[in-house]
MMTF fields as JSON, N, C-alpha, C and O atoms, coordinates in Angstrom:
{
  "mmtfVersion": "1.0.0",
  "mmtfProducer": "UNKNOWN",
  "numBonds": 279,
  "numAtoms": 280,
  "numGroups": 70,
  "numChains": 1,
  "numModels": 1,
  "chainsPerModel": [1],
  "groupsPerChain": [70],
  "chainIdList": ["A"],
  "bondAtomList": [4, 2, 8, 6, 12, 10, 16, 14, 20, 18, 24, 22, 28, 26, 32, 30, 36, 34, 40, 38, 44, 42, 48, 46, 52, 50, 56, 54, 60, 58, 64, 62, 68, 66, 72, 70, 76, 74, 80, 78, 84, 82, 88, 86, 92, 90, 96, 94, 100, 98, 104, 102, 108, 106, 112, 110, 116, 114, 120, 118, 124, 122, 128, 126, 132, 130, 136, 134, 140, 138, 144, 142, 148, 146, 152, 150, 156, 154, 160, 158, 164, 162, 168, 166, 172, 170, 176, 174, 180, 178, 184, 182, 188, 186, 192, 190, 196, 194, 200, 198, 204, 202, 208, 206, 212, 210, 216, 214, 220, 218, 224, 222, 228, 226, 232, 230, 236, 234, 240, 238, 244, 242, 248, 246, 252, 250, 256, 254, 260, 258, 264, 262, 268, 266, 272, 270, 276, 274],
  "bondOrderList": [1, 1, 1, 1, 1, 1, 1, 1, 1, 1, 1, 1, 1, 1, 1, 1, 1, 1, 1, 1, 1, 1, 1, 1, 1, 1, 1, 1, 1, 1, 1, 1, 1, 1, 1, 1, 1, 1, 1, 1, 1, 1, 1, 1, 1, 1, 1, 1, 1, 1, 1, 1, 1, 1, 1, 1, 1, 1, 1, 1, 1, 1, 1, 1, 1, 1, 1, 1, 1],
  "groupList": [{"groupName": "MET", "atomNameList": ["N", "CA", "C", "O"], "elementList": ["N", "C", "C", "O"], "formalChargeList": [0, 0, 0, 0], "bondAtomList": [1, 0, 2, 1, 3, 2], "bondOrderList": [1, 1, 2], "singleLetterCode": "M", "chemCompType": "L-PEPTIDE LINKING"}, {"groupName": "GLY", "atomNameList": ["N", "CA", "C", "O"], "elementList": ["N", "C", "C", "O"], "formalChargeList": [0, 0, 0, 0], "bondAtomList": [1, 0, 2, 1, 3, 2], "bondOrderList": [1, 1, 2], "singleLetterCode": "G", "chemCompType": "PEPTIDE LINKING"}, {"groupName": "GLU", "atomNameList": ["N", "CA", "C", "O"], "elementList": ["N", "C", "C", "O"], "formalChargeList": [0, 0, 0, 0], "bondAtomList": [1, 0, 2, 1, 3, 2], "bondOrderList": [1, 1, 2], "singleLetterCode": "E", "chemCompType": "L-PEPTIDE LINKING"}, {"groupName": "LEU", "atomNameList": ["N", "CA", "C", "O"], "elementList": ["N", "C", "C", "O"], "formalChargeList": [0, 0, 0, 0], "bondAtomList": [1, 0, 2, 1, 3, 2], "bondOrderList": [1, 1, 2], "singleLetterCode": "L", "chemCompType": "L-PEPTIDE LINKING"}, {"groupName": "LYS", "atomNameList": ["N", "CA", "C", "O"], "elementList": ["N", "C", "C", "O"], "formalChargeList": [0, 0, 0, 0], "bondAtomList": [1, 0, 2, 1, 3, 2], "bondOrderList": [1, 1, 2], "singleLetterCode": "K", "chemCompType": "L-PEPTIDE LINKING"}, {"groupName": "ALA", "atomNameList": ["N", "CA", "C", "O"], "elementList": ["N", "C", "C", "O"], "formalChargeList": [0, 0, 0, 0], "bondAtomList": [1, 0, 2, 1, 3, 2], "bondOrderList": [1, 1, 2], "singleLetterCode": "A", "chemCompType": "L-PEPTIDE LINKING"}, {"groupName": "VAL", "atomNameList": ["N", "CA", "C", "O"], "elementList": ["N", "C", "C", "O"], "formalChargeList": [0, 0, 0, 0], "bondAtomList": [1, 0, 2, 1, 3, 2], "bondOrderList": [1, 1, 2], "singleLetterCode": "V", "chemCompType": "L-PEPTIDE LINKING"}, {"groupName": "PRO", "atomNameList": ["N", "CA", "C", "O"], "elementList": ["N", "C", "C", "O"], "formalChargeList": [0, 0, 0, 0], "bondAtomList": [1, 0, 2, 1, 3, 2], "bondOrderList": [1, 1, 2], "singleLetterCode": "P", "chemCompType": "L-PEPTIDE LINKING"}, {"groupName": "ARG", "atomNameList": ["N", "CA", "C", "O"], "elementList": ["N", "C", "C", "O"], "formalChargeList": [0, 0, 0, 0], "bondAtomList": [1, 0, 2, 1, 3, 2], "bondOrderList": [1, 1, 2], "singleLetterCode": "R", "chemCompType": "L-PEPTIDE LINKING"}, {"groupName": "THR", "atomNameList": ["N", "CA", "C", "O"], "elementList": ["N", "C", "C", "O"], "formalChargeList": [0, 0, 0, 0], "bondAtomList": [1, 0, 2, 1, 3, 2], "bondOrderList": [1, 1, 2], "singleLetterCode": "T", "chemCompType": "L-PEPTIDE LINKING"}, {"groupName": "TYR", "atomNameList": ["N", "CA", "C", "O"], "elementList": ["N", "C", "C", "O"], "formalChargeList": [0, 0, 0, 0], "bondAtomList": [1, 0, 2, 1, 3, 2], "bondOrderList": [1, 1, 2], "singleLetterCode": "Y", "chemCompType": "L-PEPTIDE LINKING"}, {"groupName": "CYS", "atomNameList": ["N", "CA", "C", "O"], "elementList": ["N", "C", "C", "O"], "formalChargeList": [0, 0, 0, 0], "bondAtomList": [1, 0, 2, 1, 3, 2], "bondOrderList": [1, 1, 2], "singleLetterCode": "C", "chemCompType": "L-PEPTIDE LINKING"}, {"groupName": "ASP", "atomNameList": ["N", "CA", "C", "O"], "elementList": ["N", "C", "C", "O"], "formalChargeList": [0, 0, 0, 0], "bondAtomList": [1, 0, 2, 1, 3, 2], "bondOrderList": [1, 1, 2], "singleLetterCode": "D", "chemCompType": "L-PEPTIDE LINKING"}, {"groupName": "SER", "atomNameList": ["N", "CA", "C", "O"], "elementList": ["N", "C", "C", "O"], "formalChargeList": [0, 0, 0, 0], "bondAtomList": [1, 0, 2, 1, 3, 2], "bondOrderList": [1, 1, 2], "singleLetterCode": "S", "chemCompType": "L-PEPTIDE LINKING"}, {"groupName": "HIS", "atomNameList": ["N", "CA", "C", "O"], "elementList": ["N", "C", "C", "O"], "formalChargeList": [0, 0, 0, 0], "bondAtomList": [1, 0, 2, 1, 3, 2], "bondOrderList": [1, 1, 2], "singleLetterCode": "H", "chemCompType": "L-PEPTIDE LINKING"}, {"groupName": "ILE", "atomNameList": ["N", "CA", "C", "O"], "elementList": ["N", "C", "C", "O"], "formalChargeList": [0, 0, 0, 0], "bondAtomList": [1, 0, 2, 1, 3, 2], "bondOrderList": [1, 1, 2], "singleLetterCode": "I", "chemCompType": "L-PEPTIDE LINKING"}, {"groupName": "TRP", "atomNameList": ["N", "CA", "C", "O"], "elementList": ["N", "C", "C", "O"], "formalChargeList": [0, 0, 0, 0], "bondAtomList": [1, 0, 2, 1, 3, 2], "bondOrderList": [1, 1, 2], "singleLetterCode": "W", "chemCompType": "L-PEPTIDE LINKING"}],
  "groupTypeList": [0, 1, 2, 2, 3, 4, 5, 3, 6, 6, 3, 6, 5, 7, 1, 4, 8, 3, 2, 2, 1, 2, 3, 3, 9, 10, 11, 8, 12, 8, 3, 13, 14, 14, 4, 13, 7, 8, 13, 6, 9, 3, 15, 3, 12, 3, 1, 8, 9, 13, 0, 1, 4, 15, 12, 4, 8, 4, 3, 8, 13, 7, 16, 16, 12, 2, 5, 6, 5, 12],
  "groupIdList": [1, 2, 3, 4, 5, 6, 7, 8, 9, 10, 11, 12, 13, 14, 15, 16, 17, 18, 19, 20, 21, 22, 23, 24, 25, 26, 27, 28, 29, 30, 31, 32, 33, 34, 35, 36, 37, 38, 39, 40, 41, 42, 43, 44, 45, 46, 47, 48, 49, 50, 51, 52, 53, 54, 55, 56, 57, 58, 59, 60, 61, 62, 63, 64, 65, 66, 67, 68, 69, 70],
  "secStructList": [7, 7, 7, 7, 7, 3, 3, 3, 3, 3, 7, 1, 1, 6, 6, 1, 7, 7, 7, 2, 2, 2, 2, 2, 2, 2, 2, 2, 2, 2, 1, 7, 4, 4, 4, 1, 7, 1, 3, 3, 3, 3, 3, 1, 7, 7, 7, 5, 7, 6, 6, 1, 7, 5, 7, 2, 2, 2, 2, 2, 2, 2, 2, 2, 2, 2, 2, 2, 2, 7],
  "xCoordList": [0.821, 0.0, 0.86, 0.328, 2.182, 3.05, 3.313, 3.908, 2.884, 3.105, 4.378, 4.783, 4.998, 6.16, 6.05, 5.388, 6.708, 6.654, 7.529, 8.698, 6.966, 7.662, 7.496, 6.41, 8.578, 8.525, 8.309, 9.103, 7.234, 6.985, 7.371, 6.794, 8.346, 8.946, 8.683, 8.917, 8.19, 8.034, 9.114, 9.141, 9.993, 11.074, 10.539, 9.806, 10.909, 10.481, 11.267, 10.7, 12.567, 13.425, 13.746, 14.574, 13.108, 13.281, 14.721, 15.057, 15.575, 16.949, 17.829, 18.95, 17.326, 18.105, 18.099, 17.097, 19.24, 19.362, 19.096, 19.383, 18.545, 18.279, 18.797, 18.442, 19.63, 20.134, 19.242, 18.981, 18.779, 17.89, 18.533, 17.877, 19.797, 20.508, 20.574, 20.438, 20.782, 20.837, 19.502, 19.455, 18.421, 17.094, 16.761, 16.199, 17.102, 16.833, 17.644, 17.132, 18.896, 19.737, 19.173, 19.133, 18.741, 18.146, 16.925, 16.774, 16.07, 14.869, 15.225, 14.639, 16.172, 16.552, 17.177, 17.017, 17.898, 18.512, 17.485, 17.723, 16.356, 15.39, 14.073, 13.298, 13.817, 12.568, 12.875, 13.98, 11.881, 12.068, 12.102, 11.646, 12.639, 12.863, 11.575, 11.575, 10.491, 9.254, 8.575, 7.665, 8.996, 8.431, 9.282, 8.853, 10.473, 11.378, 11.012, 10.727, 11.017, 10.718, 11.827, 12.984, 11.47, 12.455, 12.901, 13.952, 12.1, 12.462, 11.922, 11.064, 12.448, 12.075, 11.734, 12.431, 10.66, 10.286, 10.03, 9.292, 10.64, 10.407, 9.203, 9.102, 8.287, 7.102, 6.968, 7.567, 6.182, 6.011, 4.915, 5.005, 3.871, 2.711, 2.053, 2.012, 1.54, 0.868, -0.521, -1.022, -1.144, -2.487, -3.507, -3.502, -4.355, -5.339, -6.753, -7.002, -7.673, -9.084, -9.686, -9.012, -10.94, -11.616, -11.757, -11.952, -11.659, -11.728, -10.362, -10.268, -9.301, -7.967, -7.17, -6.055, -7.74, -7.019, -6.157, -6.453, -5.098, -4.233, -4.988, -5.579, -4.965, -5.659, -4.773, -3.972, -4.917, -4.056, -4.241, -3.272, -5.442, -5.671, -4.904, -4.338, -4.886, -4.162, -2.656, -1.957, -2.154, -0.732, -0.334, 0.749, -1.195, -0.89, -1.065, -0.459, -1.876, -2.281, -1.127, -1.248, -0.022, 1.047, 1.587, 1.942, 1.653, 2.21, 1.144, 1.42, -0.062, -1.122, -1.596, -1.936, -1.62, -2.046, -1.066, -1.485, 0.228, 1.234, 0.994, 1.09, 0.683, 0.491, -0.739, -0.731, -1.784, -3.008, -2.755, -3.299, -1.938, -1.663, -0.826, -0.921, -0.013, 0.856, 0.089, 0.661],
  "yCoordList": [-1.201, 0.0, 1.257, 2.367, 1.098, 2.26, 2.833, 3.904, 2.147, 2.637, 2.035, 0.935, 2.763, 2.236, 2.649, 3.629, 1.887, 2.139, 3.331, 3.383, 4.286, 5.499, 5.628, 5.404, 5.99, 6.204, 7.68, 8.516, 8.008, 9.366, 9.399, 8.675, 10.238, 10.217, 11.532, 12.607, 11.438, 12.59, 12.467, 11.491, 13.444, 13.404, 13.756, 14.732, 12.958, 13.209, 14.382, 15.253, 14.404, 15.5, 16.355, 15.955, 17.531, 18.333, 18.721, 18.897, 18.858, 19.245, 18.102, 18.323, 16.884, 15.707, 15.523, 15.791, 15.06, 14.856, 13.395, 12.487, 13.196, 11.858, 11.767, 12.572, 10.784, 10.549, 9.523, 8.454, 9.847, 8.957, 7.59, 6.561, 7.577, 6.325, 5.424, 4.206, 6.016, 5.231, 4.556, 3.386, 5.301, 4.742, 3.64, 2.61, 3.847, 2.823, 1.558, 0.448, 1.722, 0.573, -0.167, -1.398, 0.579, -0.013, -0.863, -1.989, -0.324, -1.053, -2.291, -3.355, -2.166, -3.303, -4.435, -5.608, -4.077, -5.099, -5.86, -7.007, -5.241, -5.832, -6.266, -7.004, -5.811, -6.152, -6.89, -6.801, -7.615, -8.255, -7.16, -6.038, -7.502, -6.517, -5.801, -4.583, -6.538, -5.907, -5.047, -4.284, -5.151, -4.325, -3.095, -2.23, -3.009, -1.895, -0.688, -0.838, 0.511, 1.711, 2.007, 1.653, 2.658, 3.043, 4.487, 4.886, 5.27, 6.66, 7.108, 6.455, 8.244, 8.779, 10.254, 10.986, 10.688, 12.094, 12.483, 11.8, 13.581, 14.09, 15.014, 15.895, 14.805, 15.65, 16.133, 15.56, 17.188, 17.753, 17.054, 16.924, 16.602, 16.02, 15.008, 15.201, 13.931, 12.911, 13.356, 12.873, 14.25, 14.698, 13.641, 12.536, 13.976, 13.013, 13.496, 14.698, 12.554, 12.871, 13.246, 13.19, 13.624, 13.973, 12.762, 12.919, 11.567, 10.344, 9.943, 8.989, 10.669, 10.379, 9.419, 9.036, 9.03, 8.125, 8.938, 10.101, 8.329, 8.995, 9.168, 8.218, 10.381, 10.696, 10.306, 11.112, 9.077, 8.547, 9.285, 9.47, 9.702, 10.436, 11.754, 12.14, 12.433, 13.694, 13.464, 14.266, 12.37, 12.059, 11.708, 12.081, 11.0, 10.576, 11.686, 11.635, 12.673, 13.654, 14.356, 14.554, 14.746, 15.403, 14.539, 15.067, 13.254, 12.367, 11.889, 11.722, 11.669, 11.204, 12.334, 12.09, 13.559, 14.695, 14.904, 15.246, 14.704, 14.813, 13.749, 14.032, 12.529, 11.431, 11.661, 11.317, 12.236, 12.504, 13.618, 13.579, 14.608, 15.732, 15.299, 15.911, 14.263, 13.807, 13.11, 12.665],
  "zCoordList": [0.0, 0.0, 0.0, -0.018, 0.02, 0.022, 1.401, 1.517, 2.444, 3.797, 4.372, 3.997, 5.278, 5.985, 7.449, 7.789, 8.295, 9.723, 10.075, 9.693, 10.804, 11.22, 12.728, 13.262, 13.408, 14.856, 15.126, 14.694, 15.841, 16.295, 17.766, 18.578, 18.114, 19.442, 20.155, 19.603, 21.393, 22.269, 23.337, 24.088, 23.405, 24.384, 25.769, 25.931, 26.76, 28.136, 28.705, 29.365, 28.452, 28.881, 27.656, 26.838, 27.506, 26.3, 25.986, 24.815, 26.983, 26.737, 26.264, 25.808, 26.371, 26.002, 24.486, 23.823, 23.94, 22.5, 22.152, 22.932, 20.966, 20.472, 19.042, 18.18, 18.816, 17.466, 16.785, 17.338, 15.593, 14.851, 14.633, 14.793, 14.272, 14.005, 15.226, 15.11, 16.395, 17.635, 17.917, 18.296, 17.729, 17.988, 16.983, 17.358, 15.714, 14.705, 14.977, 14.834, 15.366, 15.702, 16.916, 16.934, 17.922, 19.124, 18.739, 19.213, 17.891, 17.478, 16.66, 16.864, 15.742, 14.888, 15.696, 15.359, 16.773, 17.62, 18.448, 18.824, 18.734, 19.658, 19.01, 19.618, 17.782, 17.098, 15.796, 15.262, 15.298, 14.0, 12.915, 13.137, 11.765, 10.707, 10.291, 10.118, 10.129, 9.652, 10.719, 10.396, 11.981, 13.05, 13.366, 14.129, 12.794, 13.065, 12.205, 11.016, 12.799, 11.999, 11.009, 11.235, 9.909, 8.901, 9.087, 8.586, 9.809, 10.043, 11.396, 11.99, 11.872, 13.181, 13.019, 12.316, 13.673, 13.709, 15.152, 15.862, 15.591, 16.94, 16.91, 16.056, 17.856, 17.955, 19.388, 20.299, 19.591, 20.928, 21.717, 22.937, 21.009, 21.69, 20.765, 19.55, 21.345, 20.539, 20.097, 19.082, 20.826, 20.482, 20.858, 20.315, 21.761, 22.253, 21.984, 21.883, 21.868, 21.679, 23.021, 24.049, 23.011, 24.259, 25.184, 26.389, 24.626, 25.428, 25.994, 26.766, 25.613, 26.11, 25.242, 25.595, 24.109, 23.2, 22.243, 21.967, 21.741, 20.777, 19.459, 18.945, 18.921, 17.676, 16.496, 16.023, 16.026, 14.972, 13.649, 12.913, 13.339, 12.081, 12.072, 11.049, 13.196, 13.299, 13.171, 12.553, 13.754, 13.653, 12.217, 11.766, 11.505, 10.135, 9.1, 8.029, 9.406, 8.399, 7.674, 6.465, 8.313, 7.529, 6.391, 5.337, 6.579, 5.564, 4.594, 3.406, 5.08, 4.201, 3.283, 2.126, 3.792, 2.956, 1.805, 0.699, 2.044, 0.982, -0.083, -1.278, 0.342, -0.599, -1.475, -2.657, -0.907, -1.669, -2.682, -3.786, -2.324, -3.221, -4.421, -5.485, -4.272, -5.381, -6.421, -7.416]
}
């Protein structure tokens, strides 16, 4: 379907640095290949619905909107 696994990361300590390569290596060492993310994006907030669940449509929209425009 053209989709790939992407890790959206919210840093607990904002001053702390995260290297994308380190996180990808960590995941590849501990997860099977098809479960490991191919890319990492740092975000400030996951965005939750009024019920407290993560709003997956809102998280996907930046990438899905680009795909629809192409």
